[in-house]
N, CA and C of each residue as an Amber inpcrd file, in Angstrom:
protein
   426
  38.2600000-154.4130000-104.1260000  38.9810000-154.5230000-105.3720000
  40.3330000-153.8460000-105.2130000  41.4050000-154.5250000-105.4950000
  42.7490000-153.9740000-105.4210000  43.1890000-153.5120000-106.7900000
  43.9290000-152.4340000-106.8250000  44.4790000-151.9390000-108.0790000
  45.8800000-152.5170000-108.2020000  46.1710000-153.1830000-109.3010000
  47.5000000-153.7430000-109.5370000  48.2500000-152.8240000-110.4790000
  49.5260000-152.6970000-110.2670000  50.3420000-151.8150000-111.0850000
  51.4770000-152.6190000-111.7000000  51.7430000-152.3800000-112.9700000
  52.8720000-153.0000000-113.6530000  53.7000000-151.8690000-114.2250000
  54.9410000-151.8020000-113.8320000  55.7900000-150.6980000-114.2410000
  57.0420000-151.2510000-114.8910000  57.4520000-150.6500000-115.9910000
  58.7080000-151.0020000-116.6270000  59.5970000-149.7740000-116.5710000
  60.7800000-149.9450000-116.0020000  61.7280000-148.8390000-115.9010000
  62.8070000-149.0370000-116.9440000  63.2100000-147.9730000-117.6070000
  64.2740000-148.0490000-118.6060000  65.4690000-147.2790000-118.0890000
  66.6060000-147.8280000-118.2610000  67.8080000-147.1060000-117.8590000
  68.4640000-146.5040000-119.0950000  69.4760000-145.6900000-118.8500000
  70.0740000-144.9360000-119.9550000  70.7730000-145.8070000-120.9880000
  71.0530000-147.0680000-120.6700000  71.7450000-147.9260000-121.6200000
  70.7920000-148.5350000-122.6370000  69.4970000-148.3030000-122.4600000
  68.5260000-148.8590000-123.3930000  67.9750000-150.1820000-122.9120000
  68.5730000-150.7730000-121.8910000  68.0400000-152.0040000-121.3170000
  66.8540000-151.6560000-120.4380000  65.9760000-152.6140000-120.2000000
  64.8650000-152.3460000-119.3020000  64.8550000-153.3820000-118.1900000
  64.4790000-152.9230000-117.0220000  64.3470000-153.7970000-115.8670000
  62.8600000-153.9320000-115.5970000  62.4000000-155.1560000-115.4720000
  60.9880000-155.3890000-115.2570000  60.7180000-155.5200000-113.7660000
  59.7260000-154.7980000-113.2800000  59.3100000-154.9110000-111.8910000
  58.0500000-155.7490000-111.8720000  58.0890000-156.8200000-111.1340000
  56.9430000-157.7160000-111.0850000  55.8050000-157.0690000-110.3130000
  54.5930000-157.2100000-110.8200000  53.4440000-156.5470000-110.2240000
  53.1190000-157.0550000-108.8310000  53.5810000-158.2350000-108.4570000
  53.2480000-158.7470000-107.1330000  53.9950000-158.0370000-106.0070000
  55.0230000-157.2270000-106.3220000  55.7030000-156.4910000-105.2600000
  55.1210000-155.0940000-105.0710000  54.2940000-154.6440000-106.0040000
  53.6870000-153.3240000-105.9070000  52.2770000-153.4860000-105.3800000
  52.0200000-152.9040000-104.2150000  50.7280000-153.0630000-103.5750000
  50.0970000-151.6940000-103.3650000  48.9730000-151.4570000-104.0120000
  48.2260000-150.2130000-103.8380000  46.7880000-150.5970000-103.4920000
  46.4790000-150.7180000-102.1970000  45.1460000-151.1580000-101.8060000
  44.1090000-150.0440000-101.8300000  43.7680000-149.5660000-103.0150000
  42.7360000-148.5380000-103.1660000  41.5530000-149.1460000-103.9010000
  40.3740000-148.7200000-103.5250000  39.1850000-149.2510000-104.1660000
  38.5940000-148.2220000-105.1170000  37.7110000-148.6700000-105.9610000
  37.0930000-147.7810000-106.9410000  36.2680000-146.6900000-106.2630000
  35.7320000-146.9530000-105.0620000  34.9150000-145.9410000-104.3950000
  35.7560000-144.9650000-103.5670000  37.0940000-145.0590000-103.6690000
  37.9620000-144.1030000-103.0040000  38.4660000-144.5500000-101.6460000
  37.9530000-145.6510000-101.1340000  38.4630000-146.1450000 -99.8540000
  39.8430000-146.7390000-100.0710000  40.7050000-146.5830000 -99.0940000
  42.0140000-147.2040000 -99.2090000  42.5200000-147.5910000 -97.8360000
  43.4100000-148.5310000 -97.8120000  43.9930000-149.0340000 -96.5790000
  45.4190000-148.5200000 -96.4960000  45.6110000-147.3050000 -95.9360000
  46.9270000-146.6690000 -95.8850000  47.9080000-147.4600000 -95.0270000
  47.4100000-148.2530000 -94.0970000  48.2910000-149.0250000 -93.2210000
  49.0660000-150.0930000 -93.9880000  48.5620000-150.5410000 -95.1310000
  49.2170000-151.5870000 -95.9160000  49.9480000-151.0300000 -97.1290000
  50.1810000-149.7320000 -97.1630000  50.8180000-149.1040000 -98.3180000
  52.2410000-148.6670000 -98.0000000  53.0390000-148.4390000 -99.0450000
  54.3460000-147.8260000 -98.8230000  54.1460000-146.3580000 -98.4450000
  55.1040000-145.7960000 -97.7600000  55.0370000-144.3780000 -97.3820000
  56.4150000-143.7790000 -97.5890000  56.4740000-142.6830000 -98.3250000
  57.7490000-142.0270000 -98.5920000  57.9090000-140.8570000 -97.6210000
  59.0110000-140.8750000 -96.8550000  59.3030000-139.7970000 -95.9120000
  60.6690000-139.2270000 -96.2230000  60.6720000-137.9810000 -96.6990000
  61.9200000-137.2920000 -97.0220000  62.5000000-136.6600000 -95.7700000
  63.8390000-136.6330000 -95.6800000  64.5150000-135.9420000 -94.5760000
  64.1620000-134.4640000 -94.6260000  64.0560000-133.9380000 -95.8400000
  63.6480000-132.5540000 -96.0770000  63.0420000-132.4760000 -97.4660000
  62.1730000-131.5000000 -97.7050000  61.5110000-131.3830000 -99.0060000
  61.8850000-130.1000000 -99.7430000  62.8420000-129.3430000 -99.2030000
  63.2810000-128.1430000 -99.9100000  64.7750000-127.9380000 -99.6990000
  65.3880000-127.2630000-100.6840000  66.8090000-126.9370000-100.5950000
  67.0630000-125.6110000-101.2940000  67.8340000-124.7520000-100.6240000
  68.2260000-123.4670000-101.1900000  69.7010000-123.5590000-101.5750000
  69.9880000-123.4150000-102.8650000  71.3700000-123.4590000-103.3350000
  72.1240000-122.1860000-102.9700000  71.4100000-121.1700000-102.5260000
  72.0490000-119.9090000-102.1370000  72.3550000-119.0440000-103.3410000
  73.4150000-118.2440000-103.2390000  73.7980000-117.3330000-104.3140000
  74.6580000-118.0740000-105.3300000  74.2630000-117.9760000-106.5800000
  75.0030000-118.5960000-107.6800000  75.3300000-117.5420000-108.7220000
  76.4350000-117.7380000-109.4290000  76.7690000-116.9110000-110.5850000
  76.1830000-117.6180000-111.7970000  75.5170000-116.8650000-112.6630000
  74.8790000-117.4420000-113.8470000  75.8510000-118.3700000-114.5750000
  75.3990000-119.5770000-114.8710000  76.2330000-120.5700000-115.5350000
  76.7120000-121.6760000-114.6050000  76.6240000-121.4510000-113.2880000
  77.0420000-122.4860000-112.3400000  76.0820000-123.6700000-112.3940000
  76.6530000-124.8610000-112.1960000  75.8670000-126.0860000-112.1280000
  76.0410000-126.6740000-110.7380000  74.9250000-126.9430000-110.0770000
  74.9640000-127.4730000-108.7090000  73.9920000-128.6510000-108.6020000
  74.1350000-129.4240000-107.5480000  73.2120000-130.5360000-107.3310000
  72.9730000-130.7330000-105.8430000  71.8530000-131.3600000-105.5450000
  71.5030000-131.6820000-104.1660000  70.7620000-133.0090000-104.1660000
  71.0590000-133.8460000-103.1580000  70.4010000-135.1370000-103.0480000
  69.4110000-135.1280000-101.8910000  68.1350000-135.3410000-102.2270000
  67.0790000-135.4940000-101.2280000  67.0430000-136.9750000-100.8410000
  67.1850000-137.2660000 -99.5590000  67.1460000-138.6520000 -99.0960000
  65.7750000-138.9470000 -98.4980000  65.3100000-140.1690000 -98.7110000
  64.0210000-140.5730000 -98.1630000  64.0820000-141.9910000 -97.6360000
  63.0560000-142.3450000 -96.8660000  62.9360000-143.6840000 -96.3050000
  61.5180000-144.1790000 -96.5540000  61.3820000-145.4610000 -96.8450000
  60.0570000-146.0820000 -96.9680000  59.6290000-146.4620000 -95.5550000
  58.7450000-145.6610000 -94.9620000  58.2690000-145.9200000 -93.6100000
  56.9310000-146.6530000 -93.6210000  56.5250000-147.1330000 -94.7820000
  55.2700000-147.8640000 -94.9060000  55.4620000-149.3580000 -94.7280000
  54.4610000-150.1060000 -95.1800000  54.4460000-151.5540000 -94.9860000
  54.3980000-152.3470000 -96.2770000  54.8460000-151.7570000 -97.3740000
  54.8750000-152.4390000 -98.6630000  56.0110000-151.8480000 -99.4890000
  56.3740000-152.5320000-100.5730000  57.4450000-152.0590000-101.4590000
  57.0890000-150.6900000-102.0330000  58.0500000-149.7880000-102.0220000
  57.8860000-148.4470000-102.5850000  58.5220000-148.4260000-103.9650000
  57.7560000-147.9590000-104.9640000  58.2680000-147.8580000-106.3230000
  58.0380000-146.4350000-106.8130000  59.1240000-145.7650000-107.1990000
  59.0060000-144.4310000-107.7970000  58.8200000-144.6330000-109.2920000
  57.7110000-144.1480000-109.8220000  57.4270000-144.3220000-111.2480000
  57.9860000-143.1960000-112.0930000  58.2930000-142.0540000-111.4710000
  58.8540000-140.9500000-112.2270000  59.1330000-139.7560000-111.3550000
  60.0000000-138.8840000-111.8420000  60.3320000-137.6350000-111.1640000
  60.3280000-136.5570000-112.2400000  59.4970000-135.5160000-112.0460000
  59.3120000-134.5000000-113.0770000  59.6660000-133.1130000-112.5510000
  60.7930000-132.5360000-113.0230000  61.1390000-131.1620000-112.6590000
  60.2190000-130.1720000-113.3890000  59.9860000-129.0070000-112.7590000
  59.1100000-127.9990000-113.3650000  59.8160000-127.1760000-114.4270000
  61.1270000-127.3380000-114.5530000  61.9040000-126.5150000-115.4830000
  62.9550000-127.3750000-116.1690000  63.2580000-127.0480000-117.4110000
  64.2870000-127.7950000-118.1420000  65.6880000-127.5030000-117.6020000
  65.8110000-126.5440000-116.7020000  67.1070000-126.2220000-116.1020000
  67.4880000-127.2250000-115.0130000  66.5600000-128.1220000-114.6940000
  66.8220000-129.1290000-113.6590000  66.6430000-130.5310000-114.2370000
  67.5150000-131.4140000-113.8180000  67.4340000-132.8180000-114.2110000
  67.4470000-133.6210000-112.9220000  66.5720000-134.6140000-112.8300000
  66.4910000-135.4100000-111.6070000  66.8740000-136.8580000-111.8760000
  67.6210000-137.4180000-110.9550000  67.9660000-138.8340000-110.9700000
  67.4040000-139.4050000-109.6800000  66.9260000-140.6560000-109.7260000
  66.2810000-141.2140000-108.5410000  66.5070000-142.7150000-108.4460000
  66.2570000-143.2550000-107.2700000  66.3740000-144.6840000-107.0390000
  65.3210000-145.3920000-107.8740000  65.7620000-146.2410000-108.7770000
  64.8370000-146.8940000-109.7140000  64.4410000-148.3080000-109.2960000
  65.0820000-148.8400000-108.2820000  64.7350000-150.1800000-107.8210000
  63.6820000-150.0810000-106.7230000  62.8450000-151.0930000-106.5590000
  61.8520000-151.0760000-105.4770000  62.5390000-150.9710000-104.1120000
  61.9580000-150.1700000-103.2160000  62.5370000-149.9450000-101.9030000
  61.6720000-150.6550000-100.8610000  62.2170000-151.6690000-100.1920000
  61.4570000-152.3910000 -99.1700000  61.1600000-151.5030000 -97.9610000
  60.1650000-151.8620000 -97.1530000  59.8840000-151.1130000 -95.9190000
  61.1420000-151.0010000 -95.0560000  61.3810000-149.7980000 -94.5280000
  62.5370000-149.5550000 -93.6800000  63.8060000-149.1890000 -94.4240000
  63.8170000-149.3410000 -95.7440000  65.0200000-149.0390000 -96.5370000
  64.9680000-147.5930000 -97.0510000  66.1080000-147.1280000 -97.5790000
  66.2270000-145.7470000 -98.0270000  66.5190000-145.6400000 -99.5140000
  66.2220000-144.4610000-100.0610000  66.5010000-144.1490000-101.4500000
  66.7920000-142.6670000-101.5660000  66.9310000-142.1760000-102.8030000
  67.2590000-140.7650000-102.9780000  66.7530000-140.2200000-104.3100000
  66.6340000-138.9000000-104.3380000  66.3240000-138.1470000-105.5530000
  67.3700000-137.0420000-105.6290000  68.1840000-137.0510000-106.6890000
  69.2130000-136.0240000-106.8620000  68.7460000-135.0420000-107.9240000
  68.7690000-133.7600000-107.5770000  68.3720000-132.7040000-108.5030000
  69.6220000-131.9630000-108.9510000  69.8690000-131.9630000-110.2540000
  70.9840000-131.2290000-110.8590000  70.4120000-129.9560000-111.4740000
  70.9190000-128.8050000-111.0410000  70.4000000-127.5100000-111.4850000
  71.4700000-126.7730000-112.2800000  71.0850000-126.2840000-113.4680000
  71.9820000-125.5250000-114.3330000  71.4470000-124.0940000-114.4100000
  72.2050000-123.1520000-113.9050000  71.7470000-121.7510000-113.8400000
  72.0630000-120.9420000-115.0920000  72.5210000-121.5950000-116.1580000
  72.9790000-120.9120000-117.3680000  71.9680000-119.9200000-117.9410000
  70.6870000-120.2510000-117.9560000  69.6740000-119.3800000-118.5660000
  68.8200000-118.6440000-117.5320000  69.2460000-118.6330000-116.2830000
  68.4460000-118.0410000-115.2090000  69.1070000-116.7980000-114.6500000
  68.2850000-115.9250000-114.0580000  68.7940000-114.7860000-113.3030000
  67.7380000-114.3740000-112.2830000  68.2230000-113.8180000-111.1880000
  67.3230000-113.4180000-110.1130000  66.9300000-114.6060000-109.2400000
  65.8190000-114.4640000-108.5480000  65.3350000-115.5180000-107.6600000
  64.7150000-116.6270000-108.4970000  65.1470000-117.8560000-108.2670000
  64.6470000-119.0140000-109.0030000  64.0500000-119.9900000-107.9990000
  62.7970000-120.3830000-108.2290000  62.1140000-121.3890000-107.4200000
  61.5840000-122.4550000-108.3620000  62.0240000-123.6890000-108.1870000
  61.5660000-124.7920000-109.0310000  61.0790000-125.9390000-108.1670000
  60.0960000-126.6500000-108.7000000  59.6050000-127.8320000-108.0010000
  60.0100000-129.0800000-108.7700000  60.0640000-130.1760000-108.0410000
  60.3300000-131.4860000-108.6180000  59.2710000-132.4040000-108.0280000
  58.4300000-132.9860000-108.8780000  57.3500000-133.8450000-108.4010000
  57.7910000-135.3060000-108.4840000  57.7190000-135.9880000-107.3440000
  58.0750000-137.3980000-107.2440000  56.7710000-138.1950000-107.2700000
  56.6330000-139.0740000-108.2660000  55.4290000-139.8940000-108.4020000
  55.7490000-141.3180000-107.9660000  54.9350000-141.8460000-107.0480000
  55.2040000-143.1760000-106.4980000  53.8880000-143.8780000-106.1640000
  53.9940000-145.1320000-105.7670000  52.8090000-145.9120000-105.4060000
  52.4440000-145.6800000-103.9330000  52.3590000-144.4140000-103.5630000
  52.0470000-143.9960000-102.2030000  50.7140000-143.2580000-102.1900000
  50.2520000-142.8970000-100.9900000  49.0650000-142.0620000-100.8760000
  49.4370000-140.8590000-100.0300000  49.3980000-139.6420000-100.5700000
  49.0920000-139.3220000-101.9670000  50.2030000-139.8090000-102.8890000
  49.8800000-139.8770000-104.1640000  50.8110000-140.4580000-105.1380000
  51.9220000-139.5030000-105.5720000  51.8090000-138.2320000-105.2130000
  52.8290000-137.2570000-105.6010000  53.3700000-136.5220000-104.3810000
  54.6860000-136.3260000-104.3710000  55.3510000-135.5380000-103.3350000
  56.1390000-134.4520000-104.0430000  55.9830000-133.2070000-103.5850000
  56.6650000-132.0890000-104.2400000  57.9040000-131.6980000-103.4480000
  59.0290000-131.6330000-104.1620000  60.2850000-131.1470000-103.6070000
  60.5540000-129.7740000-104.2140000  61.1780000-128.8840000-103.4570000
  61.4440000-127.5350000-103.9380000  62.9450000-127.2410000-103.8840000
  63.4490000-126.5800000-104.9480000  64.8150000-126.0760000-104.9630000
  64.7610000-124.5950000-105.3250000  65.6550000-123.8220000-104.7370000
  65.6760000-122.3890000-105.0190000  67.1160000-121.9040000-105.0640000
  67.2830000-120.7320000-105.6700000  68.6090000-120.1050000-105.7590000
  68.4420000-118.6350000-106.0980000  69.4750000-117.8690000-105.8360000
  69.5540000-116.4680000-106.2530000  70.6860000-116.4130000-107.2560000
  70.3300000-116.2090000-108.5410000  71.3150000-116.2390000-109.6120000
  71.6390000-114.8150000-110.0610000  72.9390000-114.4900000-110.0280000
  73.3580000-113.1590000-110.4620000  74.2380000-113.2750000-111.7020000
  74.2730000-112.1980000-112.4700000  75.0860000-112.1560000-113.6900000
  76.5680000-112.1520000-113.3370000  77.3990000-112.7440000-114.2060000
  78.8480000-112.7760000-113.9330000  79.4700000-111.4000000-113.9580000
């Protein structure tokens, strides 16, 4: 039994782009068996970034780049930062095998001080379905 996924992505303009379910392939069965060889695979160049020393109030960003090294279309269904001080933007179109995409994390240090460690969870039609990215900084008062 194959699990089919239908995802609707909305962009900031209020329009929605429909992703057809026939391009999303998740060959997992109800008993937990899965065929990882026929799935998309997300491989990040790196999964952590240190912004270094920041003065409170600075806004910085970093782009995590990834490649679909699997054998099916990769679809990111969402990206969830662990803190409201971070906003993530990501590739919203399906990524074919061998192609690349990105997740950009924008960090606002306005309400932070000291050592800051935040995670950003990328949810996709991969196995496992979640990949954790980490950002950190040392924020000092002005």
